[in-house]
PyMOL Python script that loads the backbone (N, CA, C, O; Angstrom):
from pymol import cmd

cmd.read_pdbstr("""\
ATOM      1  N   MET A   1       0.820  -1.167   0.003  1.00  0.00           N
ATOM      2  CA  MET A   1      -0.167  -0.105  -0.015  1.00  0.00           C
ATOM      3  C   MET A   1       1.212   1.495   0.148  1.00  0.00           C
ATOM      4  O   MET A   1       2.096   1.766   0.959  1.00  0.00           O
ATOM      5  N   PRO A   2       0.686   2.146  -1.094  1.00  0.00           N
ATOM      6  CA  PRO A   2       1.422   3.260  -0.844  1.00  0.00           C
ATOM      7  C   PRO A   2       1.531   4.472   0.097  1.00  0.00           C
ATOM      8  O   PRO A   2       0.476   4.597   0.719  1.00  0.00           O
ATOM      9  N   TRP A   3       2.342   5.306   0.381  1.00  0.00           N
ATOM     10  CA  TRP A   3       2.426   6.151   1.607  1.00  0.00           C
ATOM     11  C   TRP A   3       1.107   7.242   1.486  1.00  0.00           C
ATOM     12  O   TRP A   3       0.607   7.651   2.534  1.00  0.00           O
ATOM     13  N   GLY A   4       0.620   7.650   0.299  1.00  0.00           N
ATOM     14  CA  GLY A   4      -0.355   8.354   0.135  1.00  0.00           C
ATOM     15  C   GLY A   4      -1.564   7.839   0.423  1.00  0.00           C
ATOM     16  O   GLY A   4      -2.423   8.534   0.966  1.00  0.00           O
ATOM     17  N   ARG A   5      -1.769   6.578   0.099  1.00  0.00           N
ATOM     18  CA  ARG A   5      -3.149   5.925   0.405  1.00  0.00           C
ATOM     19  C   ARG A   5      -3.130   5.940   1.979  1.00  0.00           C
ATOM     20  O   ARG A   5      -4.098   6.348   2.622  1.00  0.00           O
ATOM     21  N   ILE A   6      -1.944   5.460   2.580  1.00  0.00           N
ATOM     22  CA  ILE A   6      -2.122   5.382   4.005  1.00  0.00           C
ATOM     23  C   ILE A   6      -2.307   6.633   4.654  1.00  0.00           C
ATOM     24  O   ILE A   6      -3.052   6.733   5.628  1.00  0.00           O
ATOM     25  N   ALA A   7      -1.596   7.717   4.118  1.00  0.00           N
ATOM     26  CA  ALA A   7      -2.202   9.016   4.802  1.00  0.00           C
ATOM     27  C   ALA A   7      -3.433   9.730   4.728  1.00  0.00           C
ATOM     28  O   ALA A   7      -3.823  10.600   5.507  1.00  0.00           O
ATOM     29  N   ILE A   8      -4.208   9.126   3.371  1.00  0.00           N
ATOM     30  CA  ILE A   8      -5.313   9.522   3.024  1.00  0.00           C
ATOM     31  C   ILE A   8      -6.277   8.504   4.055  1.00  0.00           C
ATOM     32  O   ILE A   8      -7.322   9.000   4.477  1.00  0.00           O
ATOM     33  N   LEU A   9      -6.046   7.557   4.326  1.00  0.00           N
ATOM     34  CA  LEU A   9      -6.872   6.380   5.011  1.00  0.00           C
ATOM     35  C   LEU A   9      -6.702   6.668   6.451  1.00  0.00           C
ATOM     36  O   LEU A   9      -7.562   6.163   7.172  1.00  0.00           O
ATOM     37  N   ALA A  10      -5.559   7.541   7.170  1.00  0.00           N
ATOM     38  CA  ALA A  10      -5.398   7.655   8.468  1.00  0.00           C
ATOM     39  C   ALA A  10      -6.064   9.126   8.677  1.00  0.00           C
ATOM     40  O   ALA A  10      -6.538   9.480   9.757  1.00  0.00           O
ATOM     41  N   ALA A  11      -6.042   9.858   7.623  1.00  0.00           N
ATOM     42  CA  ALA A  11      -6.482  11.340   7.846  1.00  0.00           C
ATOM     43  C   ALA A  11      -8.457  11.036   7.951  1.00  0.00           C
ATOM     44  O   ALA A  11      -9.105  11.497   8.890  1.00  0.00           O
ATOM     45  N   ALA A  12      -8.949  10.411   7.094  1.00  0.00           N
ATOM     46  CA  ALA A  12     -10.240   9.625   7.055  1.00  0.00           C
ATOM     47  C   ALA A  12     -10.529   9.444   8.557  1.00  0.00           C
ATOM     48  O   ALA A  12     -11.235  10.147   9.279  1.00  0.00           O
ATOM     49  N   THR A  13      -9.829   8.353   8.859  1.00  0.00           N
ATOM     50  CA  THR A  13      -9.802   7.841  10.305  1.00  0.00           C
ATOM     51  C   THR A  13     -10.260   9.004  11.484  1.00  0.00           C
ATOM     52  O   THR A  13     -11.235   9.127  12.227  1.00  0.00           O
ATOM     53  N   VAL A  14      -9.041   9.763  11.241  1.00  0.00           N
ATOM     54  CA  VAL A  14      -8.913  11.058  12.512  1.00  0.00           C
ATOM     55  C   VAL A  14     -10.052  12.314  12.274  1.00  0.00           C
ATOM     56  O   VAL A  14     -10.281  13.213  13.083  1.00  0.00           O
ATOM     57  N   ILE A  15     -10.678  12.134  10.987  1.00  0.00           N
ATOM     58  CA  ILE A  15     -11.911  12.983  10.633  1.00  0.00           C
ATOM     59  C   ILE A  15     -13.343  12.185  11.455  1.00  0.00           C
ATOM     60  O   ILE A  15     -14.112  12.704  12.264  1.00  0.00           O
ATOM     61  N   VAL A  16     -13.351  10.978  10.995  1.00  0.00           N
ATOM     62  CA  VAL A  16     -14.614   9.936  11.427  1.00  0.00           C
ATOM     63  C   VAL A  16     -14.525  10.511  13.042  1.00  0.00           C
ATOM     64  O   VAL A  16     -15.466  11.135  13.533  1.00  0.00           O
ATOM     65  N   PHE A  17     -13.496  10.269  13.659  1.00  0.00           N
ATOM     66  CA  PHE A  17     -13.007  10.449  15.132  1.00  0.00           C
ATOM     67  C   PHE A  17     -13.670  11.727  15.467  1.00  0.00           C
ATOM     68  O   PHE A  17     -14.607  11.780  16.265  1.00  0.00           O
ATOM     69  N   GLY A  18     -13.238  12.639  14.926  1.00  0.00           N
ATOM     70  CA  GLY A  18     -13.721  13.794  15.537  1.00  0.00           C
ATOM     71  C   GLY A  18     -14.854  14.286  15.275  1.00  0.00           C
ATOM     72  O   GLY A  18     -15.416  15.062  16.048  1.00  0.00           O
ATOM     73  N   THR A  19     -15.504  13.790  13.808  1.00  0.00           N
ATOM     74  CA  THR A  19     -16.969  14.174  13.566  1.00  0.00           C
ATOM     75  C   THR A  19     -17.756  13.119  14.814  1.00  0.00           C
ATOM     76  O   THR A  19     -18.575  13.637  15.572  1.00  0.00           O
ATOM     77  N   VAL A  20     -17.558  12.235  14.884  1.00  0.00           N
ATOM     78  CA  VAL A  20     -18.628  11.227  15.933  1.00  0.00           C
ATOM     79  C   VAL A  20     -18.399  12.061  17.413  1.00  0.00           C
ATOM     80  O   VAL A  20     -19.371  12.201  18.156  1.00  0.00           O
ATOM     81  N   ALA A  21     -17.458  12.446  17.684  1.00  0.00           N
ATOM     82  CA  ALA A  21     -16.793  13.152  19.071  1.00  0.00           C
ATOM     83  C   ALA A  21     -17.811  14.048  19.096  1.00  0.00           C
ATOM     84  O   ALA A  21     -18.737  13.944  19.900  1.00  0.00           O
ATOM     85  N   ALA A  22     -17.706  15.192  18.041  1.00  0.00           N
ATOM     86  CA  ALA A  22     -18.365  16.330  17.862  1.00  0.00           C
ATOM     87  C   ALA A  22     -19.906  16.350  18.143  1.00  0.00           C
ATOM     88  O   ALA A  22     -20.591  17.024  18.912  1.00  0.00           O
ATOM     89  N   VAL A  23     -20.165  15.483  17.347  1.00  0.00           N
ATOM     90  CA  VAL A  23     -21.712  15.180  17.272  1.00  0.00           C
ATOM     91  C   VAL A  23     -22.603  14.769  18.525  1.00  0.00           C
ATOM     92  O   VAL A  23     -23.651  15.223  18.983  1.00  0.00           O
ATOM     93  N   LEU A  24     -21.626  13.559  18.950  1.00  0.00           N
ATOM     94  CA  LEU A  24     -21.797  13.262  20.498  1.00  0.00           C
ATOM     95  C   LEU A  24     -21.997  14.274  21.693  1.00  0.00           C
ATOM     96  O   LEU A  24     -22.880  14.297  22.550  1.00  0.00           O
ATOM     97  N   MET A  25     -20.778  15.205  21.468  1.00  0.00           N
ATOM     98  CA  MET A  25     -20.714  16.165  22.482  1.00  0.00           C
ATOM     99  C   MET A  25     -21.857  17.060  22.089  1.00  0.00           C
ATOM    100  O   MET A  25     -22.393  17.335  23.162  1.00  0.00           O
ATOM    101  N   ILE A  26     -22.515  17.658  21.125  1.00  0.00           N
ATOM    102  CA  ILE A  26     -23.674  17.988  20.680  1.00  0.00           C
ATOM    103  C   ILE A  26     -24.664  17.475  21.470  1.00  0.00           C
ATOM    104  O   ILE A  26     -25.153  18.145  22.380  1.00  0.00           O
ATOM    105  N   LEU A  27     -25.031  16.302  21.210  1.00  0.00           N
ATOM    106  CA  LEU A  27     -26.150  15.428  21.475  1.00  0.00           C
ATOM    107  C   LEU A  27     -26.355  15.155  22.825  1.00  0.00           C
ATOM    108  O   LEU A  27     -27.500  15.178  23.277  1.00  0.00           O
ATOM    109  N   ILE A  28     -25.072  14.814  23.759  1.00  0.00           N
ATOM    110  CA  ILE A  28     -25.300  14.708  25.245  1.00  0.00           C
ATOM    111  C   ILE A  28     -25.555  16.140  25.814  1.00  0.00           C
ATOM    112  O   ILE A  28     -25.009  17.181  25.447  1.00  0.00           O
ATOM    113  N   PRO A  29     -26.545  15.969  26.836  1.00  0.00           N
ATOM    114  CA  PRO A  29     -26.707  17.378  27.436  1.00  0.00           C
ATOM    115  C   PRO A  29     -25.574  18.116  28.350  1.00  0.00           C
ATOM    116  O   PRO A  29     -24.779  17.433  28.995  1.00  0.00           O
ATOM    117  N   ALA A  30     -25.537  19.550  28.377  1.00  0.00           N
ATOM    118  CA  ALA A  30     -24.174  19.861  28.880  1.00  0.00           C
ATOM    119  C   ALA A  30     -23.679  19.558  30.208  1.00  0.00           C
ATOM    120  O   ALA A  30     -22.448  19.549  30.185  1.00  0.00           O
ATOM    121  N   PRO A  31     -24.161  19.299  31.382  1.00  0.00           N
ATOM    122  CA  PRO A  31     -23.494  19.051  32.553  1.00  0.00           C
ATOM    123  C   PRO A  31     -23.423  17.635  32.266  1.00  0.00           C
ATOM    124  O   PRO A  31     -24.298  16.807  32.517  1.00  0.00           O
ATOM    125  N   ARG A  32     -22.149  17.403  31.641  1.00  0.00           N
ATOM    126  CA  ARG A  32     -21.669  15.847  31.354  1.00  0.00           C
ATOM    127  C   ARG A  32     -20.672  15.735  32.704  1.00  0.00           C
ATOM    128  O   ARG A  32     -20.059  16.535  33.411  1.00  0.00           O
ATOM    129  N   LYS A  33     -20.905  13.981  32.639  1.00  0.00           N
ATOM    130  CA  LYS A  33     -19.981  13.632  33.873  1.00  0.00           C
ATOM    131  C   LYS A  33     -18.890  13.103  33.128  1.00  0.00           C
ATOM    132  O   LYS A  33     -18.723  12.988  31.913  1.00  0.00           O
ATOM    133  N   GLU A  34     -17.957  12.710  34.416  1.00  0.00           N
ATOM    134  CA  GLU A  34     -16.663  11.648  33.579  1.00  0.00           C
ATOM    135  C   GLU A  34     -16.867  10.735  32.571  1.00  0.00           C
ATOM    136  O   GLU A  34     -16.285  10.551  31.502  1.00  0.00           O
ATOM    137  N   THR A  35     -18.081  10.034  33.266  1.00  0.00           N
ATOM    138  CA  THR A  35     -18.319   8.801  32.355  1.00  0.00           C
ATOM    139  C   THR A  35     -18.955   9.063  30.580  1.00  0.00           C
ATOM    140  O   THR A  35     -18.774   8.511  29.495  1.00  0.00           O
ATOM    141  N   ASP A  36     -19.805  10.287  31.127  1.00  0.00           N
ATOM    142  CA  ASP A  36     -20.351  10.350  29.771  1.00  0.00           C
ATOM    143  C   ASP A  36     -19.260  10.764  28.885  1.00  0.00           C
ATOM    144  O   ASP A  36     -19.536  10.504  27.714  1.00  0.00           O
ATOM    145  N   ASP A  37     -17.859  11.442  29.073  1.00  0.00           N
ATOM    146  CA  ASP A  37     -16.787  11.868  28.055  1.00  0.00           C
ATOM    147  C   ASP A  37     -16.243  10.645  27.919  1.00  0.00           C
ATOM    148  O   ASP A  37     -15.889  10.489  26.750  1.00  0.00           O
ATOM    149  N   LEU A  38     -15.936   9.364  28.840  1.00  0.00           N
ATOM    150  CA  LEU A  38     -15.529   8.399  28.550  1.00  0.00           C
ATOM    151  C   LEU A  38     -16.568   7.413  27.256  1.00  0.00           C
ATOM    152  O   LEU A  38     -16.156   6.646  26.385  1.00  0.00           O
ATOM    153  N   VAL A  39     -17.523   7.688  27.478  1.00  0.00           N
ATOM    154  CA  VAL A  39     -18.713   7.158  26.557  1.00  0.00           C
ATOM    155  C   VAL A  39     -18.606   7.666  24.678  1.00  0.00           C
ATOM    156  O   VAL A  39     -18.876   7.105  23.616  1.00  0.00           O
ATOM    157  N   ILE A  40     -18.149   8.799  25.023  1.00  0.00           N
ATOM    158  CA  ILE A  40     -17.994   9.558  23.919  1.00  0.00           C
ATOM    159  C   ILE A  40     -16.984   9.039  23.044  1.00  0.00           C
ATOM    160  O   ILE A  40     -16.961   8.539  21.920  1.00  0.00           O
ATOM    161  N   GLY A  41     -16.080   9.352  24.023  1.00  0.00           N
ATOM    162  CA  GLY A  41     -14.431   8.401  23.380  1.00  0.00           C
ATOM    163  C   GLY A  41     -14.425   7.369  22.936  1.00  0.00           C
ATOM    164  O   GLY A  41     -13.713   7.101  21.968  1.00  0.00           O
ATOM    165  N   THR A  42     -15.358   6.333  23.616  1.00  0.00           N
ATOM    166  CA  THR A  42     -15.544   5.242  23.395  1.00  0.00           C
ATOM    167  C   THR A  42     -16.090   5.049  22.020  1.00  0.00           C
ATOM    168  O   THR A  42     -15.437   4.396  21.207  1.00  0.00           O
ATOM    169  N   LEU A  43     -17.391   5.640  21.661  1.00  0.00           N
ATOM    170  CA  LEU A  43     -17.801   5.442  20.794  1.00  0.00           C
ATOM    171  C   LEU A  43     -17.344   5.943  19.485  1.00  0.00           C
ATOM    172  O   LEU A  43     -17.698   5.424  18.426  1.00  0.00           O
ATOM    173  N   ALA A  44     -16.390   7.169  19.584  1.00  0.00           N
ATOM    174  CA  ALA A  44     -16.106   7.558  18.682  1.00  0.00           C
ATOM    175  C   ALA A  44     -14.674   6.809  18.228  1.00  0.00           C
ATOM    176  O   ALA A  44     -14.339   6.649  17.054  1.00  0.00           O
ATOM    177  N   THR A  45     -13.975   6.425  19.279  1.00  0.00           N
ATOM    178  CA  THR A  45     -13.160   5.183  18.588  1.00  0.00           C
ATOM    179  C   THR A  45     -13.754   4.073  18.075  1.00  0.00           C
ATOM    180  O   THR A  45     -13.317   3.631  17.012  1.00  0.00           O
ATOM    181  N   PHE A  46     -14.684   3.523  18.630  1.00  0.00           N
ATOM    182  CA  PHE A  46     -15.287   2.438  18.005  1.00  0.00           C
ATOM    183  C   PHE A  46     -15.783   2.683  16.371  1.00  0.00           C
ATOM    184  O   PHE A  46     -15.589   1.735  15.610  1.00  0.00           O
ATOM    185  N   ALA A  47     -16.314   3.730  15.905  1.00  0.00           N
ATOM    186  CA  ALA A  47     -16.578   4.466  15.008  1.00  0.00           C
ATOM    187  C   ALA A  47     -15.219   4.440  13.871  1.00  0.00           C
ATOM    188  O   ALA A  47     -15.098   3.635  12.947  1.00  0.00           O
ATOM    189  N   SER A  48     -14.586   5.173  14.104  1.00  0.00           N
ATOM    190  CA  SER A  48     -13.308   5.497  13.633  1.00  0.00           C
ATOM    191  C   SER A  48     -12.480   3.878  13.344  1.00  0.00           C
ATOM    192  O   SER A  48     -11.924   3.743  12.254  1.00  0.00           O
ATOM    193  N   LEU A  49     -12.447   2.967  14.127  1.00  0.00           N
ATOM    194  CA  LEU A  49     -12.111   1.583  14.086  1.00  0.00           C
ATOM    195  C   LEU A  49     -12.831   0.849  13.053  1.00  0.00           C
ATOM    196  O   LEU A  49     -12.278   0.040  12.309  1.00  0.00           O
ATOM    197  N   ALA A  50     -13.986   1.118  13.018  1.00  0.00           N
ATOM    198  CA  ALA A  50     -14.935   0.275  12.256  1.00  0.00           C
ATOM    199  C   ALA A  50     -14.707   0.691  10.686  1.00  0.00           C
ATOM    200  O   ALA A  50     -14.528  -0.113   9.772  1.00  0.00           O
ATOM    201  N   THR A  51     -14.761   2.365  10.548  1.00  0.00           N
ATOM    202  CA  THR A  51     -14.462   2.575   9.407  1.00  0.00           C
ATOM    203  C   THR A  51     -13.114   2.169   8.738  1.00  0.00           C
ATOM    204  O   THR A  51     -13.073   1.939   7.530  1.00  0.00           O
ATOM    205  N   LEU A  52     -12.074   2.088   9.491  1.00  0.00           N
ATOM    206  CA  LEU A  52     -10.988   1.351   9.268  1.00  0.00           C
ATOM    207  C   LEU A  52     -10.892   0.342   8.725  1.00  0.00           C
ATOM    208  O   LEU A  52     -10.295   0.190   7.658  1.00  0.00           O
ATOM    209  N   PHE A  53     -11.585  -0.723   9.496  1.00  0.00           N
ATOM    210  CA  PHE A  53     -11.724  -2.092   9.084  1.00  0.00           C
ATOM    211  C   PHE A  53     -12.368  -2.154   8.118  1.00  0.00           C
ATOM    212  O   PHE A  53     -11.832  -2.849   7.254  1.00  0.00           O
ATOM    213  N   GLY A  54     -13.444  -1.675   7.805  1.00  0.00           N
ATOM    214  CA  GLY A  54     -14.120  -1.581   6.588  1.00  0.00           C
ATOM    215  C   GLY A  54     -13.779  -1.103   5.084  1.00  0.00           C
ATOM    216  O   GLY A  54     -14.368  -1.427   4.053  1.00  0.00           O
ATOM    217  N   VAL A  55     -12.717  -0.282   5.233  1.00  0.00           N
ATOM    218  CA  VAL A  55     -12.066   0.337   4.118  1.00  0.00           C
ATOM    219  C   VAL A  55     -10.870  -0.864   3.744  1.00  0.00           C
ATOM    220  O   VAL A  55     -10.543  -1.134   2.589  1.00  0.00           O
ATOM    221  N   MET A  56     -10.367  -1.439   4.824  1.00  0.00           N
ATOM    222  CA  MET A  56      -9.235  -2.392   4.489  1.00  0.00           C
ATOM    223  C   MET A  56      -9.936  -3.634   4.039  1.00  0.00           C
ATOM    224  O   MET A  56      -9.315  -4.362   3.265  1.00  0.00           O
ATOM    225  N   VAL A  57     -11.202  -4.001   4.431  1.00  0.00           N
ATOM    226  CA  VAL A  57     -11.692  -5.115   4.061  1.00  0.00           C
ATOM    227  C   VAL A  57     -11.772  -5.190   2.592  1.00  0.00           C
ATOM    228  O   VAL A  57     -11.145  -5.928   1.831  1.00  0.00           O
ATOM    229  N   THR A  58     -12.689  -4.259   2.322  1.00  0.00           N
ATOM    230  CA  THR A  58     -13.066  -3.839   0.856  1.00  0.00           C
ATOM    231  C   THR A  58     -12.121  -3.306  -0.038  1.00  0.00           C
ATOM    232  O   THR A  58     -12.381  -3.310  -1.241  1.00  0.00           O
ATOM    233  N   THR A  59     -10.761  -2.718   0.498  1.00  0.00           N
ATOM    234  CA  THR A  59      -9.905  -2.405  -0.499  1.00  0.00           C
ATOM    235  C   THR A  59      -8.349  -3.412  -0.612  1.00  0.00           C
ATOM    236  O   THR A  59      -7.635  -3.560  -1.603  1.00  0.00           O
ATOM    237  N   VAL A  60      -8.216  -3.858   0.460  1.00  0.00           N
ATOM    238  CA  VAL A  60      -6.743  -4.473   0.995  1.00  0.00           C
ATOM    239  C   VAL A  60      -6.841  -5.933   0.663  1.00  0.00           C
ATOM    240  O   VAL A  60      -6.076  -6.667   0.038  1.00  0.00           O
ATOM    241  N   PHE A  61      -7.979  -6.151   1.244  1.00  0.00           N
ATOM    242  CA  PHE A  61      -8.358  -7.761   1.620  1.00  0.00           C
ATOM    243  C   PHE A  61      -9.235  -8.256   0.997  1.00  0.00           C
ATOM    244  O   PHE A  61     -10.049  -8.985   1.564  1.00  0.00           O
ATOM    245  N   GLN A  62      -9.314  -7.959  -0.507  1.00  0.00           N
ATOM    246  CA  GLN A  62     -10.536  -8.286  -1.544  1.00  0.00           C
ATOM    247  C   GLN A  62      -9.919  -9.710  -1.695  1.00  0.00           C
ATOM    248  O   GLN A  62     -10.833 -10.534  -1.647  1.00  0.00           O
ATOM    249  N   ASP A  63      -8.630 -10.333  -1.871  1.00  0.00           N
ATOM    250  CA  ASP A  63      -8.441 -11.337  -2.355  1.00  0.00           C
ATOM    251  C   ASP A  63      -8.866 -12.621  -1.407  1.00  0.00           C
ATOM    252  O   ASP A  63      -8.763 -12.535  -0.184  1.00  0.00           O
ATOM    253  N   ALA A  64      -9.309 -13.715  -1.998  1.00  0.00           N
ATOM    254  CA  ALA A  64     -10.063 -14.844  -0.813  1.00  0.00           C
ATOM    255  C   ALA A  64      -8.895 -15.132   0.113  1.00  0.00           C
ATOM    256  O   ALA A  64      -9.022 -15.314   1.323  1.00  0.00           O
ATOM    257  N   ASN A  65      -7.767 -15.159  -0.539  1.00  0.00           N
ATOM    258  CA  ASN A  65      -6.528 -15.995   0.317  1.00  0.00           C
ATOM    259  C   ASN A  65      -5.698 -14.886   1.170  1.00  0.00           C
ATOM    260  O   ASN A  65      -4.778 -15.165   1.938  1.00  0.00           O
ATOM    261  N   ALA A  66      -6.239 -13.440   0.872  1.00  0.00           N
ATOM    262  CA  ALA A  66      -5.400 -12.458   1.821  1.00  0.00           C
ATOM    263  C   ALA A  66      -5.245 -12.849   3.430  1.00  0.00           C
ATOM    264  O   ALA A  66      -4.080 -12.558   3.704  1.00  0.00           O
ATOM    265  N   LEU A  67      -5.759 -13.266   4.367  1.00  0.00           N
ATOM    266  CA  LEU A  67      -5.795 -13.667   5.372  1.00  0.00           C
ATOM    267  C   LEU A  67      -5.461 -15.045   5.854  1.00  0.00           C
ATOM    268  O   LEU A  67      -5.331 -15.272   7.057  1.00  0.00           O
ATOM    269  N   PHE A  68      -5.317 -15.990   4.914  1.00  0.00           N
ATOM    270  CA  PHE A  68      -4.952 -17.100   5.142  1.00  0.00           C
ATOM    271  C   PHE A  68      -4.534 -17.701   3.646  1.00  0.00           C
ATOM    272  O   PHE A  68      -5.100 -17.590   2.559  1.00  0.00           O
ATOM    273  N   THR A  69      -3.216 -18.434   4.067  1.00  0.00           N
ATOM    274  CA  THR A  69      -2.602 -19.251   3.007  1.00  0.00           C
ATOM    275  C   THR A  69      -2.128 -20.604   3.024  1.00  0.00           C
ATOM    276  O   THR A  69      -1.686 -20.997   4.104  1.00  0.00           O
ATOM    277  N   ARG A  70      -2.128 -21.199   2.299  1.00  0.00           N
ATOM    278  CA  ARG A  70      -1.608 -22.534   2.522  1.00  0.00           C
ATOM    279  C   ARG A  70      -0.139 -22.678   2.484  1.00  0.00           C
ATOM    280  O   ARG A  70       0.540 -22.152   1.602  1.00  0.00           O
ATOM    281  N   ARG A  71       0.299 -23.318   3.342  1.00  0.00           N
ATOM    282  CA  ARG A  71       1.667 -23.694   3.282  1.00  0.00           C
ATOM    283  C   ARG A  71       2.096 -24.992   2.032  1.00  0.00           C
ATOM    284  O   ARG A  71       1.480 -26.048   1.880  1.00  0.00           O
ATOM    285  N   LYS A  72       3.095 -24.615   1.389  1.00  0.00           N
ATOM    286  CA  LYS A  72       3.521 -25.547   0.577  1.00  0.00           C
ATOM    287  C   LYS A  72       3.957 -27.032   1.215  1.00  0.00           C
ATOM    288  O   LYS A  72       4.788 -27.083   2.123  1.00  0.00           O
ATOM    289  N   LYS A  73       3.297 -28.303   0.638  1.00  0.00           N
ATOM    290  CA  LYS A  73       4.127 -29.534   1.258  1.00  0.00           C
ATOM    291  C   LYS A  73       5.296 -29.923   0.835  1.00  0.00           C
ATOM    292  O   LYS A  73       5.516 -30.346  -0.300  1.00  0.00           O
ATOM    293  N   GLU A  74       5.967 -29.824   1.569  1.00  0.00           N
ATOM    294  CA  GLU A  74       7.832 -30.502   0.982  1.00  0.00           C
ATOM    295  C   GLU A  74       7.808 -31.913   0.589  1.00  0.00           C
ATOM    296  O   GLU A  74       8.841 -32.467   0.214  1.00  0.00           O
TER     297      GLU A  74
END
""", "prot")
cmd.dss("prot")
cmd.show_as("cartoon", "prot")
cmd.util.cbc("prot")
cmd.orient("prot")
């Protein structure tokens, strides 16, 4: 995977994280507790990692043998 694609994928992941965190900060009422901030960060992390996984599965790991390769018998 070339460095340009990696940079774009990393930037997209950061943008998804920031967007989800910002939306959740707006949706959860103002007097937030520490656990609310923990939930916001957790959901934003989950969304960004799900996005990363989805992009990787649909682009890089399209080959049926990408995650599993058989060893040659000697």
